[in-house]
C-alpha positions as CSV (number, residue, x, y, z in Angstrom):
1,M,41.3,3.4,16.1
2,N,37.5,4.5,15.5
3,A,36.2,4.3,19.0
4,A,32.4,4.0,17.8
5,R,33.3,0.4,16.5
6,P,33.7,-1.2,19.7
7,V,31.2,0.6,20.9
8,H,28.7,-0.6,18.5
9,R,30.1,-4.4,18.7
10,W,29.2,-4.3,22.5
11,A,25.5,-2.8,22.0
12,S,25.3,-5.6,19.1
13,K,26.2,-8.2,22.0
14,N,24.5,-6.8,24.6
15,A,21.3,-5.4,23.9
16,A,18.1,-6.8,22.8
17,R,18.5,-4.7,19.4
18,V,20.2,-1.6,18.7
19,W,17.7,1.3,17.2
20,Y,19.3,3.3,14.4
21,G,18.5,6.9,13.4
22,S,19.4,9.5,11.6
23,G,23.3,9.5,12.0
24,S,23.5,7.5,15.3
25,F,22.6,4.1,17.4
26,V,21.1,3.4,20.4
27,P,21.4,0.2,22.2
28,V,18.0,-0.9,23.6
29,I,18.2,-2.9,26.7
30,E,15.3,-4.9,28.0
31,S,13.7,-5.6,31.3
32,E,10.7,-6.5,33.1
33,A,10.4,-2.8,33.9
34,G,10.3,-1.9,29.8
35,E,13.3,-1.1,27.7
36,H,16.2,1.2,28.6
37,Y,18.4,3.4,26.4
38,P,21.7,4.0,28.2
39,F,23.3,6.0,25.7
40,R,23.2,7.3,21.9
41,C,26.6,7.5,19.6
42,K,26.3,10.0,17.3
43,S,27.9,10.5,13.9
44,D,29.2,13.9,14.7
45,G,31.6,12.1,17.3
46,S,29.9,12.3,20.7
47,L,28.3,9.7,22.9
48,E,25.1,11.1,24.9
49,I,24.6,9.4,28.2
50,N,21.0,9.3,28.6
51,F,20.3,9.7,31.9
52,Q,17.1,11.8,31.0
53,Y,15.6,8.4,29.7
54,L,17.4,6.1,32.4
55,M,15.9,8.2,35.2
56,S,11.9,6.7,34.1
57,K,12.9,3.4,35.4
58,P,14.4,1.6,38.1
59,P,16.9,1.1,39.1
60,F,18.1,4.2,37.6
61,A,14.7,6.4,38.9
62,E,17.2,7.0,42.1
63,E,19.5,9.8,41.8
64,A,22.1,8.2,43.8
65,K,22.2,5.0,41.2
66,R,22.5,7.7,38.5
67,L,25.4,9.5,40.3
68,D,27.1,6.5,41.0
69,M,27.0,5.4,36.9
70,L,28.3,9.2,36.6
71,A,31.2,8.9,39.0
72,R,31.7,5.9,37.0
73,L,32.1,7.7,33.7
74,N,34.2,10.4,35.4
75,A,36.8,7.9,36.3
76,I,37.7,8.1,32.8
77,P,40.4,10.3,31.6
78,G,38.9,12.8,29.6
79,V,35.5,12.7,30.9
80,S,34.0,15.4,33.0
81,I,30.1,15.4,33.9
82,A,28.7,17.7,36.5
83,P,26.5,16.2,39.0
84,D,23.8,18.3,38.1
85,R,23.8,16.6,34.6
86,A,22.4,13.3,36.1
87,D,19.0,13.8,34.8
88,K,19.8,15.4,31.6
89,R,21.8,13.9,28.4
90,P,25.2,15.0,28.8
91,S,27.7,14.1,25.9
92,I,31.3,13.0,26.1
93,P,33.9,13.1,22.7
94,V,33.9,9.6,21.3
95,G,37.3,10.5,20.6
96,V,38.2,10.1,24.6
97,L,37.4,6.2,24.0
98,T,40.4,5.9,21.4
99,D,42.7,4.8,24.5
100,P,42.1,1.2,25.1
101,A,42.3,1.7,28.8
102,A,39.3,4.3,28.8
103,L,37.6,2.3,26.3
104,R,37.6,-0.9,28.5
105,H,36.9,1.7,31.3
106,F,33.7,2.7,29.7
107,L,32.4,-0.4,28.3
108,S,33.0,-1.6,32.2
109,V,30.5,0.9,32.8
110,L,28.0,-0.3,30.5
111,D,28.3,-4.0,31.7
112,W,27.9,-2.6,35.3
113,A,24.8,-0.5,34.1
114,V,23.2,-3.5,32.4
115,A,23.9,-5.5,35.4
116,E,22.1,-3.2,37.5
117,I,19.2,-3.1,35.2
118,R,18.9,-7.1,35.0
119,R,19.5,-7.6,38.5
120,F,16.8,-5.0,39.6
121,T,14.0,-6.1,37.6
122,N,14.9,-10.0,37.6
123,P,16.7,-11.0,40.9
124,A,17.1,-14.4,39.6
125,G,19.6,-13.0,36.8
126,G,18.0,-13.7,33.8
127,R,18.5,-11.9,30.6
């Protein structure tokens, strides 16, 4: 299984739009606080978690919220992101997500992050 495909399907379904760059894609999550870019999936087989960009807007401007996301990601077997990377763009190998349970866990982390963004910026729960 090419793990990038289901990650791309998630992005297409959950993001306002998907930005395509040179050999990569980035879901763009819109909120009242602006645009959020949770990750970048690259053709080299890596997936960057964009803490560096997430930290510029609520709710991930709070270090505790980024560390919560980091801990959720680290619960995926094969993922190990050091806490001092919660303000950077650490990468995880997309291949880790070929395990169906790991993929489900990763997508659930993304669902949680999007829900946090939307809840913080639109308490009524709008999209």
